Residue, then its C-alpha position, 0 to 999 in steps of 0.5 A: x286546450x285540454x278536453x280532459x274531464x269531459x263526460x260527453x259522448x264522443x263522435x268520430x270523423x276523419x277531418x274536423x273543420x272549425x268554422x262554416x264560412x267560405x274556407x271551412x265549407x269549401x274544404x269540407x265539400x272537397x274532402x267529403x266528395x272524396x269519401x272522407x268523413x268530415x264534421x263541419x262545426x259552425x258556431x252560428x246558424x246560417x244565414x248570419x251576417x258577415x262583412x266582406x261582400x266583394x268577390x274577385x274573378x279568381x273565385x269563379x273557377x272555384x264556384x264551378x269546381x264546387x258546383x255552386x256557380x248557378x246559385x252564386x249567379x242567382x244572388x250576385x250582382x255582376x262586378x266588372x271592375x273597380x272605380x277609384x276616387x281620389x280627393x286630389x284628382x278631378x276625375x275618378x278612374x275605372x279599372x276593368x277586369x276585362x283589360x287584365x292579362x288573362x281575358x277569360x275572367x272579365x267579371x266577379x260578383x258582389x254578394x250578400x254574405x249571409x246568402x253566399x256563405x249559406x250556399x257554400x255551407x249547404x253545398x258541403x252538406x249535400x256533398x256528405x259533410x256532417x254540417x253542424x250549426x250552433x256548435x262552438x269548439x271550446x277546446x282541442x287536444x292533439x295526440x302524439x300521432x296528430x289526431x285530435x279530440x275536440x270539445x264542442x258546446x252546442x247552443x242548446x247547452x249540450x256538449x259533445x266530443x269529436x275525435x278527428x284524424x285531422x283538424x282544419x281551422x277555418x275559424x276566420x278572425x277568431x283564429x282559434x288555433x292561432x290564439x291557443x297555440x300562441x302563433x298569432x302576430x300583429x302585422x308590424x308593417x300594417x295596421x288599421x281599423x274599420x267601421x261599416x254598415x249597410x245603406x238603402x237608396x245610395x246613388x249607383x252608376x248606370x248600366x254595366x258599371x252599376x255593380x262596380x266597387x268604388x274605393x274613396x281615399x280620404x284623409x284618414x284612410x279609405x272607404x268601400x262602396x259595394x252595391x248588392x243585388x237587392x238594392x242595399x249598399x255596403x259602406x265601410x271605412x278602413x282607417x288608421x288606428x289614431x283616427x279610430x281612437x279619436x271616437x267620442x260618440x256612438x259608432x253610428x254617429x261616428x260612421x256618419x261623421x266620418x262619411x262627411x269627411x269624404x264629400x264625394x262619398x257623402x254625395x253618393x249617400x245623400x238621401x240614403x237610409x242606414x239599414x243596419x247599426x254600424x259596427x267597428x273592429x280594430x287590430x285589423x291586420x295579423x298573421x300566424x307564424x305557421x300555416x300548419x302543424x302536426x294534425x292541423x292546417x290554418x285556412x284563410x283568415x285563421x292564418x292571416x288577414x290583410x287590409x281588404x282594399x283589394x277584396x282578397x279575403x274570400x278568394x284567398x280563403x277558398x283557394x287556401x281551402x282547395x289547397x288544404x283539401x289536397x294536403x289533408x287527403x295526402x296526409x290521411x291516405x298517402x303518408x309518404x307524400x304528406x311532407x311534399x303536400x304540406x310544403x306546397x300548401x305552405x308556399x301557396x298559403x303564404x304567397x297570396x298575402x305576400x303578393x298583395x301586401x306590397x301594394x296594400x302597404x303603399x296604397x295610401x301613398x301619393x305615388x301609388x295613388x297616382x299610378x292607380x289613378x292613371x295606370x300605364x301599360x308600358x311593359x304590360x304593367x297595367x294588364x299585370x296590375x289588373x290581373x293582380x286585382x282580379x286575384x290572379x296570383x297563382x300563375x294563371x298569367x305570367x305577370x311577375x316581370x311586369x309587376x316588378x317593372x311596376x314596382x320599379x316605376x313606383x320607387x322612381x316616382x317616389x324618389x322624384x318627389x322625396x319630400x312628399x314620399x318622406x312625409x307620407x312614410x313618416x305619417x305611416x310609421x307614426x300610425x304603426x308605432x301608435x298601434x304597436x304601443x296600444x297593443x303592448 
């Protein structure tokens, strides 16, 4: 990661942020408004395409804190809940955020990410960050005191160096520092791949349900169906690696053939026009073996990415960034508090993926599908589940005991039909084993 030998001019900042997505723009805005000199380095130029359009109610307080709530409202489509469609259930199920334990956050938004990410990026700029686009970080070199030198390549061919007292890696699935430090690990308990595109003319629900996300289970995984405010719908399939490896045709054709395998989704897309080329990505789930080190933090997807079935990505990224801003300020301005602040940051960054992962690892199992299609509120289990799905994993509501009861019910139902549970477990283990061998 050395930047030695570079003759480019060197610029100084307190904090260099790698990546101008939701995590990077959030931490940059919060640090800049506290008077720190922040360089926000984004390799692309806004607006740029990004998948992951579905937000959670837990995002809304962060929008207020950043001062962007009105701008997000202007581009967003209200999402009051989620619809679940199962191939083995006659009727779909609808889960409403208003029925969660905490009733104060009854909706979220679906957003076109090109617009949403630019709102956050420009907000960081307004708050005083040096928000630089077309600037790709090529190398980072850390000194013994935790300070760093970053080598940056501009998209006009020029180079420059930055000297920073601290680095926040918000590079998303590029996992800039995770890769260079050898910290990134494939998730041995879950792996999947995805293919997706945008469509126009998809059939939506009426009224308040028009903005709901729909999850369709099918033989090889699950689909998302996310309505956007401009009439476009994001559609994608998250599939087991064996299915993606079976592709023997162009991605556009493979996506359309995959949609045919889910008749209830195909009916919603009858007559719809695909607006973008389909894209595919693999090695979907991973985590780094650390959240921070001397002079740096990992935020959002730069630390870990899990299956997107619960739309956790943006919420976790922005929450990590808010926690990261607190930790970075302590490190730079109150060194005696640094160790405690970093320990708190570490706990919270690890907590989010951990809380969601138990459910994600089991979301395709027959027992979990049955519970989600007909959630029961015994011991307030349904309210706790909906709070989790709303992103409330950081103790706004005391949902822990009820989620524990939900897990107990899941295990009971699995044991009640052991042959089905064992068959599902073996299939999952086979898929994971194949994915691990493919990456060896």
